[in-house]
C-alpha beads as a LAMMPS data file, in Angstrom:
LAMMPS data file: protein, C-alpha beads

189 atoms
188 bonds

1 atom types
1 bond types

-500.0 500.0 xlo xhi
-500.0 500.0 ylo yhi
-500.0 500.0 zlo zhi

Masses

1 110.0

Atoms # bond

1 1 1 58.120 294.006 386.324
2 1 1 54.481 293.135 386.133
3 1 1 55.388 290.077 384.093
4 1 1 57.974 289.185 386.695
5 1 1 55.406 289.434 389.512
6 1 1 52.885 287.329 387.591
7 1 1 55.501 284.664 386.996
8 1 1 56.419 284.668 390.694
9 1 1 52.760 284.339 391.643
10 1 1 52.295 281.524 389.131
11 1 1 55.344 279.757 390.529
12 1 1 54.058 280.309 394.076
13 1 1 50.686 278.930 393.048
14 1 1 52.360 275.881 391.502
15 1 1 54.486 275.405 394.597
16 1 1 51.402 275.754 396.789
17 1 1 49.564 273.325 394.559
18 1 1 52.477 270.903 394.657
19 1 1 52.830 271.251 398.391
20 1 1 49.097 270.803 398.962
21 1 1 48.852 267.666 396.880
22 1 1 51.253 265.620 399.034
23 1 1 49.847 267.084 402.227
24 1 1 46.368 265.927 401.254
25 1 1 47.688 262.395 400.891
26 1 1 49.737 262.805 404.048
27 1 1 46.787 264.388 405.816
28 1 1 44.542 261.467 404.967
29 1 1 47.224 259.070 406.200
30 1 1 47.537 261.064 409.400
31 1 1 43.774 261.052 409.832
32 1 1 43.666 257.291 409.254
33 1 1 46.444 256.717 411.803
34 1 1 44.699 258.968 414.310
35 1 1 41.417 257.090 413.841
36 1 1 43.174 253.738 414.289
37 1 1 44.979 255.017 417.381
38 1 1 41.700 256.366 418.779
39 1 1 39.930 253.032 418.196
40 1 1 42.878 251.198 419.774
41 1 1 42.799 253.456 422.827
42 1 1 39.032 253.070 423.176
43 1 1 39.297 249.269 423.023
44 1 1 42.174 249.184 425.528
45 1 1 40.369 251.665 427.795
46 1 1 37.149 249.658 427.607
47 1 1 38.946 246.417 428.443
48 1 1 40.813 248.064 431.323
49 1 1 37.574 249.545 432.661
50 1 1 35.809 246.182 432.402
51 1 1 38.707 244.461 434.174
52 1 1 38.860 246.943 437.045
53 1 1 35.084 246.957 437.553
54 1 1 35.064 243.161 437.722
55 1 1 33.131 242.514 434.533
56 1 1 35.967 240.386 433.167
57 1 1 36.439 238.309 436.350
58 1 1 34.519 235.272 435.024
59 1 1 36.553 235.339 431.813
60 1 1 39.850 235.734 433.690
61 1 1 38.850 232.951 436.092
62 1 1 38.028 230.628 433.215
63 1 1 41.335 231.380 431.520
64 1 1 43.558 231.470 434.609
65 1 1 41.573 229.193 436.915
66 1 1 41.776 226.089 434.756
67 1 1 45.505 226.518 434.245
68 1 1 46.115 227.196 437.947
69 1 1 44.110 224.135 439.016
70 1 1 45.977 221.934 436.544
71 1 1 49.339 223.231 437.766
72 1 1 48.317 222.776 441.386
73 1 1 47.075 219.228 440.816
74 1 1 50.111 218.237 438.789
75 1 1 52.657 219.932 441.053
76 1 1 51.392 218.599 444.376
77 1 1 50.148 215.274 443.121
78 1 1 53.485 213.973 441.872
79 1 1 55.141 211.542 444.205
80 1 1 52.541 211.872 446.946
81 1 1 49.453 210.859 445.019
82 1 1 47.521 213.523 446.916
83 1 1 47.012 216.914 445.339
84 1 1 44.235 219.373 445.870
85 1 1 42.306 218.549 442.723
86 1 1 38.629 219.116 442.018
87 1 1 37.861 215.388 442.241
88 1 1 39.449 215.069 445.708
89 1 1 36.911 214.884 448.518
90 1 1 37.082 217.146 451.538
91 1 1 38.098 215.500 454.808
92 1 1 36.190 216.537 457.926
93 1 1 36.652 215.569 461.532
94 1 1 33.912 216.343 464.063
95 1 1 34.963 217.466 467.520
96 1 1 32.905 216.626 470.556
97 1 1 30.402 219.194 471.780
98 1 1 31.898 221.986 473.890
99 1 1 29.882 223.687 476.634
100 1 1 31.392 226.686 478.453
101 1 1 30.331 229.561 480.698
102 1 1 30.844 232.921 479.025
103 1 1 32.400 235.928 480.771
104 1 1 29.391 238.018 481.770
105 1 1 31.092 240.380 484.200
106 1 1 29.113 239.306 487.267
107 1 1 25.695 239.245 485.605
108 1 1 23.567 236.162 485.237
109 1 1 25.675 233.328 483.805
110 1 1 25.516 232.621 480.083
111 1 1 26.400 229.373 478.362
112 1 1 27.873 228.716 474.938
113 1 1 27.242 225.325 473.393
114 1 1 29.226 224.764 470.244
115 1 1 29.814 221.852 467.876
116 1 1 32.751 222.170 465.522
117 1 1 33.953 220.270 462.498
118 1 1 37.526 220.576 461.252
119 1 1 38.445 220.510 457.593
120 1 1 41.728 218.630 457.257
121 1 1 44.215 218.629 454.420
122 1 1 44.962 214.889 454.527
123 1 1 43.128 211.891 455.886
124 1 1 46.349 210.768 457.566
125 1 1 46.023 213.771 459.942
126 1 1 42.980 212.269 461.704
127 1 1 44.981 209.988 464.083
128 1 1 47.236 212.925 464.966
129 1 1 44.230 215.132 465.753
130 1 1 42.728 212.358 467.900
131 1 1 45.992 211.991 469.812
132 1 1 46.216 215.757 470.444
133 1 1 42.523 216.222 471.258
134 1 1 43.017 216.971 474.994
135 1 1 45.346 219.867 474.102
136 1 1 42.933 221.149 471.450
137 1 1 39.931 221.053 473.805
138 1 1 41.952 222.780 476.530
139 1 1 42.967 225.594 474.157
140 1 1 39.356 226.015 473.060
141 1 1 38.006 225.982 476.636
142 1 1 40.487 228.594 477.852
143 1 1 39.707 230.909 474.958
144 1 1 35.938 230.420 474.971
145 1 1 35.613 231.110 478.705
146 1 1 37.054 234.606 478.144
147 1 1 34.589 235.530 475.417
148 1 1 31.853 238.014 476.273
149 1 1 28.380 237.978 474.789
150 1 1 29.192 241.147 472.831
151 1 1 32.114 239.364 471.141
152 1 1 29.707 236.974 469.415
153 1 1 27.436 239.639 467.935
154 1 1 27.012 239.648 464.170
155 1 1 28.849 237.864 461.432
156 1 1 32.060 239.763 462.210
157 1 1 32.080 238.304 465.729
158 1 1 31.560 234.781 464.408
159 1 1 34.297 235.306 461.824
160 1 1 36.743 236.466 464.528
161 1 1 35.806 233.435 466.626
162 1 1 36.439 231.112 463.681
163 1 1 39.809 232.709 462.933
164 1 1 40.923 232.537 466.568
165 1 1 39.869 228.893 466.917
166 1 1 41.675 228.045 463.672
167 1 1 44.812 229.764 464.917
168 1 1 44.646 227.907 468.236
169 1 1 44.007 224.483 466.748
170 1 1 46.759 224.964 464.176
171 1 1 49.188 225.733 467.006
172 1 1 47.996 222.782 469.111
173 1 1 48.190 220.234 466.290
174 1 1 51.349 221.569 464.679
175 1 1 52.332 218.896 462.140
176 1 1 48.725 218.371 461.024
177 1 1 47.318 220.900 458.552
178 1 1 43.870 222.275 459.437
179 1 1 42.242 224.111 456.518
180 1 1 39.194 225.492 458.275
181 1 1 37.024 225.434 461.391
182 1 1 33.356 224.958 460.600
183 1 1 30.518 225.590 463.029
184 1 1 27.895 222.861 463.023
185 1 1 25.922 224.285 465.928
186 1 1 26.265 227.345 468.143
187 1 1 23.858 228.084 470.940
188 1 1 24.193 230.974 473.405
189 1 1 21.912 231.028 476.475

Bonds

1 1 1 2
2 1 2 3
3 1 3 4
4 1 4 5
5 1 5 6
6 1 6 7
7 1 7 8
8 1 8 9
9 1 9 10
10 1 10 11
11 1 11 12
12 1 12 13
13 1 13 14
14 1 14 15
15 1 15 16
16 1 16 17
17 1 17 18
18 1 18 19
19 1 19 20
20 1 20 21
21 1 21 22
22 1 22 23
23 1 23 24
24 1 24 25
25 1 25 26
26 1 26 27
27 1 27 28
28 1 28 29
29 1 29 30
30 1 30 31
31 1 31 32
32 1 32 33
33 1 33 34
34 1 34 35
35 1 35 36
36 1 36 37
37 1 37 38
38 1 38 39
39 1 39 40
40 1 40 41
41 1 41 42
42 1 42 43
43 1 43 44
44 1 44 45
45 1 45 46
46 1 46 47
47 1 47 48
48 1 48 49
49 1 49 50
50 1 50 51
51 1 51 52
52 1 52 53
53 1 53 54
54 1 54 55
55 1 55 56
56 1 56 57
57 1 57 58
58 1 58 59
59 1 59 60
60 1 60 61
61 1 61 62
62 1 62 63
63 1 63 64
64 1 64 65
65 1 65 66
66 1 66 67
67 1 67 68
68 1 68 69
69 1 69 70
70 1 70 71
71 1 71 72
72 1 72 73
73 1 73 74
74 1 74 75
75 1 75 76
76 1 76 77
77 1 77 78
78 1 78 79
79 1 79 80
80 1 80 81
81 1 81 82
82 1 82 83
83 1 83 84
84 1 84 85
85 1 85 86
86 1 86 87
87 1 87 88
88 1 88 89
89 1 89 90
90 1 90 91
91 1 91 92
92 1 92 93
93 1 93 94
94 1 94 95
95 1 95 96
96 1 96 97
97 1 97 98
98 1 98 99
99 1 99 100
100 1 100 101
101 1 101 102
102 1 102 103
103 1 103 104
104 1 104 105
105 1 105 106
106 1 106 107
107 1 107 108
108 1 108 109
109 1 109 110
110 1 110 111
111 1 111 112
112 1 112 113
113 1 113 114
114 1 114 115
115 1 115 116
116 1 116 117
117 1 117 118
118 1 118 119
119 1 119 120
120 1 120 121
121 1 121 122
122 1 122 123
123 1 123 124
124 1 124 125
125 1 125 126
126 1 126 127
127 1 127 128
128 1 128 129
129 1 129 130
130 1 130 131
131 1 131 132
132 1 132 133
133 1 133 134
134 1 134 135
135 1 135 136
136 1 136 137
137 1 137 138
138 1 138 139
139 1 139 140
140 1 140 141
141 1 141 142
142 1 142 143
143 1 143 144
144 1 144 145
145 1 145 146
146 1 146 147
147 1 147 148
148 1 148 149
149 1 149 150
150 1 150 151
151 1 151 152
152 1 152 153
153 1 153 154
154 1 154 155
155 1 155 156
156 1 156 157
157 1 157 158
158 1 158 159
159 1 159 160
160 1 160 161
161 1 161 162
162 1 162 163
163 1 163 164
164 1 164 165
165 1 165 166
166 1 166 167
167 1 167 168
168 1 168 169
169 1 169 170
170 1 170 171
171 1 171 172
172 1 172 173
173 1 173 174
174 1 174 175
175 1 175 176
176 1 176 177
177 1 177 178
178 1 178 179
179 1 179 180
180 1 180 181
181 1 181 182
182 1 182 183
183 1 183 184
184 1 184 185
185 1 185 186
186 1 186 187
187 1 187 188
188 1 188 189
């Protein structure tokens, strides 16, 4: 019986030895795969973190911006000859100076003197803007007379004013496309 037990132990030892030999090879393969997966996850996580924090914005803009500008220039430029390409010059149209009384609520009167320039999409819109200028000035006058001094405080007030004037001029000169309203001079007394 003792011989039988020794033989069983020897067989168990051989089986353990045999089973450990492949597991060492398998274990090293598993470790290698885990290391590769860990490196892959770290790289992906680092890139995602850089993207979401804005560190990759210049790279993304270089990659996507050039392609988007080319598509925009090619897509709009065909047939019309006018696309919004980097070499195209901006078209501006200066409005006459506007002088209005501000709503002061019965206090001493306050004046707003403002000079505006419009950024147009096409040069062919200039005659249309000139033809509709009385309507544009009327819309501006009506709106500006209702503004209070507090409405013009800070950059947020100026931004709201710009957006409202852009909305009003776009409605007044419907077929013409106005890109932006630019303030050349603004004086409040």
